[in-house]
C-alpha positions as CSV (number, residue, x, y, z in Angstrom):
1,M,136.5,2.9,136.4
2,T,133.7,4.9,134.4
3,F,134.2,8.7,134.2
4,R,131.3,11.1,133.1
5,L,131.3,14.1,131.3
6,R,129.7,17.0,132.7
7,P,127.9,19.1,130.0
8,R,129.3,22.7,129.6
9,R,126.2,24.8,131.3
10,R,124.7,27.5,128.4
11,R,125.5,31.4,129.6
12,S,121.9,31.8,130.9
13,A,120.4,34.8,128.9
14,A,118.7,37.1,131.9
15,P,121.4,39.8,132.3
16,R,120.3,40.3,128.4
17,R,116.9,39.7,128.5
18,L,116.8,42.0,131.8
19,I,118.5,45.0,129.3
20,F,115.6,44.7,127.1
21,V,113.1,44.9,129.3
22,T,114.5,47.8,131.1
23,V,115.1,49.3,127.7
24,A,112.1,48.8,126.9
25,A,110.5,50.4,130.1
26,V,112.1,53.4,130.0
27,G,110.9,53.3,125.9
28,A,107.2,53.1,127.0
29,L,107.5,55.1,129.6
30,A,108.8,58.4,127.4
31,A,105.7,57.6,124.7
32,L,103.7,57.5,127.9
33,T,105.0,61.6,129.1
34,A,105.0,62.7,126.0
35,M,101.4,61.9,125.2
36,R,100.5,63.6,128.0
37,H,102.7,66.5,128.2
38,G,102.9,67.1,124.0
39,D,100.7,70.1,124.3
40,S,102.5,71.9,127.1
41,L,105.9,71.2,125.3
42,H,104.7,72.1,122.0
43,E,103.4,76.0,123.5
44,V,106.6,76.3,124.9
45,N,108.6,75.2,121.9
46,L,106.5,77.7,119.9
47,Q,107.2,80.9,122.6
48,N,110.4,80.2,122.5
49,V,110.3,80.7,118.6
50,V,108.2,83.4,118.1
51,G,109.1,84.9,121.4
52,T,106.2,86.9,123.5
53,T,103.6,89.7,122.3
54,P,105.2,92.9,122.2
55,A,103.3,95.8,124.4
56,P,101.6,98.9,123.1
57,I,104.2,101.6,121.2
58,T,103.3,105.3,122.4
59,G,105.8,108.6,120.9
60,V,105.0,111.1,118.1
61,A,105.7,109.7,114.9
62,S,106.7,110.2,111.9
63,I,105.2,109.9,108.5
64,I,106.2,106.9,106.4
65,D,102.6,107.3,104.0
66,G,98.9,107.0,104.8
67,D,98.8,103.4,106.4
68,T,102.5,103.9,108.2
69,I,104.3,105.2,110.6
70,E,107.9,104.8,112.3
71,I,107.8,104.9,115.8
72,H,111.1,105.1,118.2
73,G,112.5,103.8,115.4
74,Q,110.2,100.6,115.1
75,R,107.9,100.6,111.8
76,I,104.1,100.4,112.6
77,R,101.7,99.6,110.0
78,F,98.1,100.1,110.1
79,N,95.6,97.0,110.6
80,G,93.1,96.4,108.6
81,I,93.8,99.1,106.1
82,D,95.2,100.4,103.0
83,A,96.3,103.9,102.0
84,P,97.7,105.0,98.6
85,E,101.2,104.3,97.7
86,S,103.5,107.4,98.1
87,R,104.4,107.5,94.1
88,Q,100.7,106.3,93.3
89,Y,98.6,109.6,91.4
90,C,94.5,109.4,91.3
91,D,92.1,111.4,89.3
92,D,90.2,114.3,90.9
93,A,87.0,115.3,89.8
94,K,87.8,116.5,87.2
95,G,90.2,113.8,86.0
96,F,92.9,115.7,86.2
97,E,96.0,113.7,88.5
98,Y,96.9,114.6,92.3
99,P,99.5,113.1,93.9
100,C,96.9,110.4,96.1
101,G,99.8,109.0,98.0
102,R,101.8,112.1,99.5
103,R,97.9,113.6,99.6
104,S,96.9,111.6,102.0
105,A,100.3,111.2,104.2
106,E,99.5,114.7,105.1
107,A,96.3,114.1,106.0
108,L,97.3,111.7,108.1
109,D,100.6,113.6,109.6
110,S,98.1,117.0,110.4
111,Y,95.6,114.0,112.2
112,L,98.4,112.9,114.2
113,A,99.7,116.3,114.9
114,A,96.4,117.0,116.5
115,S,96.4,115.3,118.7
116,R,100.4,113.5,120.5
117,P,101.1,111.0,120.9
118,V,99.8,108.2,119.6
119,Q,99.5,104.9,121.0
120,C,99.7,101.5,119.0
121,T,98.4,97.9,120.0
122,F,100.2,94.8,118.3
123,V,98.4,92.9,116.3
124,E,101.3,90.7,114.6
125,W,104.2,91.3,112.1
126,D,104.1,91.9,109.0
127,R,105.9,90.0,106.0
128,Y,107.9,93.4,106.2
129,H,109.0,92.3,110.0
130,R,106.8,96.1,110.7
131,F,104.7,96.2,113.7
132,V,101.0,95.2,112.5
133,G,98.6,97.8,115.1
134,D,96.0,99.0,116.1
135,C,96.7,102.7,116.6
136,R,95.0,105.8,118.5
137,R,95.6,109.3,119.5
138,A,96.4,110.6,122.7
139,D,92.6,112.0,122.5
140,G,92.0,108.0,121.9
141,A,90.9,108.0,118.7
142,S,91.4,105.3,116.3
143,V,93.5,106.8,113.1
144,A,92.4,103.7,111.0
145,A,88.9,104.7,111.2
146,W,89.9,108.7,110.5
147,M,91.6,107.7,107.4
148,V,89.0,105.7,105.8
149,E,85.8,107.5,106.8
150,H,87.7,110.8,105.3
151,G,89.0,109.0,101.8
152,Q,92.4,108.9,102.5
153,A,92.7,104.9,103.2
154,L,90.5,102.0,102.6
155,D,89.1,99.6,104.4
156,W,91.0,96.2,103.9
157,P,88.8,93.5,103.1
158,R,91.3,90.4,103.6
159,Y,92.5,91.9,106.9
160,S,90.3,93.6,108.6
161,H,87.2,91.0,107.8
162,G,85.3,94.6,107.4
163,A,85.4,96.5,110.2
164,Y,85.7,99.5,108.6
165,A,83.7,99.2,106.3
166,P,80.9,101.5,107.7
167,Q,83.2,104.6,107.6
168,Q,84.8,103.7,104.1
169,A,80.6,104.2,102.7
170,T,80.3,107.4,104.4
171,A,83.2,108.1,103.3
172,E,82.2,107.2,99.5
173,A,78.7,108.4,99.9
174,A,80.3,112.3,100.7
175,K,82.9,112.0,97.7
176,V,85.6,113.2,100.2
177,G,88.9,111.7,99.5
178,L,89.6,109.2,97.2
179,W,86.0,109.3,96.2
180,V,86.2,112.5,94.5
181,G,87.3,111.4,91.5
182,K,89.3,107.9,90.1
183,F,91.5,105.6,92.0
184,E,93.2,102.2,91.0
185,A,93.0,100.3,95.2
186,P,96.3,100.5,96.4
187,W,96.3,96.4,96.5
188,N,96.2,96.8,93.2
189,W,98.3,99.4,92.5
190,R,101.2,97.4,94.0
191,A,100.1,94.4,92.1
192,S,100.7,96.3,88.9
193,H,104.0,98.2,90.0
194,A,107.0,95.5,90.8
195,D,108.8,98.1,92.8
196,G,106.5,99.8,94.5
197,A,105.3,96.9,96.6
198,A,107.9,97.1,99.4
199,P,107.9,99.7,102.0
200,A,109.2,103.1,101.7
201,S,113.1,102.9,103.6
202,Q,112.3,106.4,105.3
203,P,109.8,108.6,106.9
204,L,108.2,109.9,103.8
205,G,108.9,114.5,104.2
206,I,105.8,116.3,104.1
207,V,105.2,118.8,101.1
208,S,102.6,121.0,100.6
209,R,100.5,120.8,97.4
210,K,101.8,123.5,95.5
211,L,104.9,122.1,95.9
212,V,104.3,118.6,94.3
213,G,103.1,120.4,91.1
214,Q,106.0,123.2,90.8
215,S,107.3,123.3,87.5
216,S,110.1,124.9,88.0
217,Y,112.0,121.9,88.3
218,S,114.5,119.3,87.1
219,C,115.8,116.5,87.7
220,E,118.8,117.2,85.6
221,P,121.1,118.7,86.7
222,R,122.2,117.4,90.0
223,R,122.7,119.7,92.3
224,T,124.1,119.9,95.5
225,C,122.9,122.0,99.1
226,K,125.3,124.9,97.7
227,Q,123.2,124.8,94.4
228,V,119.7,125.4,96.1
229,S,118.0,128.6,97.1
230,S,115.2,127.5,99.0
231,C,114.0,124.7,101.2
232,D,110.9,124.2,99.0
233,E,113.3,123.3,96.3
234,A,115.8,120.7,98.0
235,Q,112.0,119.1,99.1
236,W,111.0,118.9,95.4
237,Y,114.9,117.1,94.7
238,L,114.7,114.9,97.6
239,Q,111.3,113.5,96.9
240,N,111.0,113.9,92.8
241,C,115.0,112.7,91.9
242,S,116.5,109.5,92.1
243,W,119.0,111.7,93.4
244,G,117.6,113.4,96.1
245,G,118.9,111.4,99.0
246,K,121.8,112.5,99.3
247,L,120.4,115.7,100.3
248,D,119.4,114.0,103.2
249,R,122.5,113.2,105.0
250,D,120.9,112.3,108.3
251,N,118.0,110.4,106.5
252,D,114.8,112.6,108.8
253,G,113.3,113.4,105.3
254,V,113.8,116.7,105.5
255,A,116.5,118.2,103.2
256,C,119.2,121.2,103.3
257,E,118.6,121.8,106.5
258,T,120.4,124.7,106.9
259,L,118.0,125.9,104.7
260,C,114.7,124.5,106.5
């Protein structure tokens, strides 16, 4: 009797092929979905990173310098203008130096005090994480425009694209504020004073013009509030001496408050 051996069947490759086809189909579907909705997904991710636009900030401002204020603890930089730094000096019409940075801050303080509160609308965040905004007094007047028109700040073309050029031309023609003498643009002054590039750490205590030029005070030796005889003297130490900050324990810009 003759026996025939049946050949062994090879395992079907169908299940493997089915897996490959299924994976390929799922991948294609995912790719098509990403192509169709890529823009919306990007927008969602970007929004998660950047966050929503801050609401306008309204309140009574503390003066940091001629282009920066603080409201409710939020530092706000005026959009499109640049004012002299708090430690910057300029030349007046006779060639004498004067503290143009402080003069600008004083002008801003007086201007804002005349119509409170101020409201600032968000534009962007700067590299110091300050709220950059367009600010207006309670009467609706633009703070930045007034500062430039009165020569207390400059139009900053890099950010304003010339928005305040007309106000600056008016100030220059009238020779008011900075335009009365010679000065260095604040952005150039900061570039040549490395330690003046960062924003001030606390609100600027506004002092009188006479106080800045007071020659009877000296930063040596160090003093305590018990050794200070007047509010003006205390403020002079705070603004002009490296150790003056210890006279302002609550960091509100007023030294030796029992005297003031």
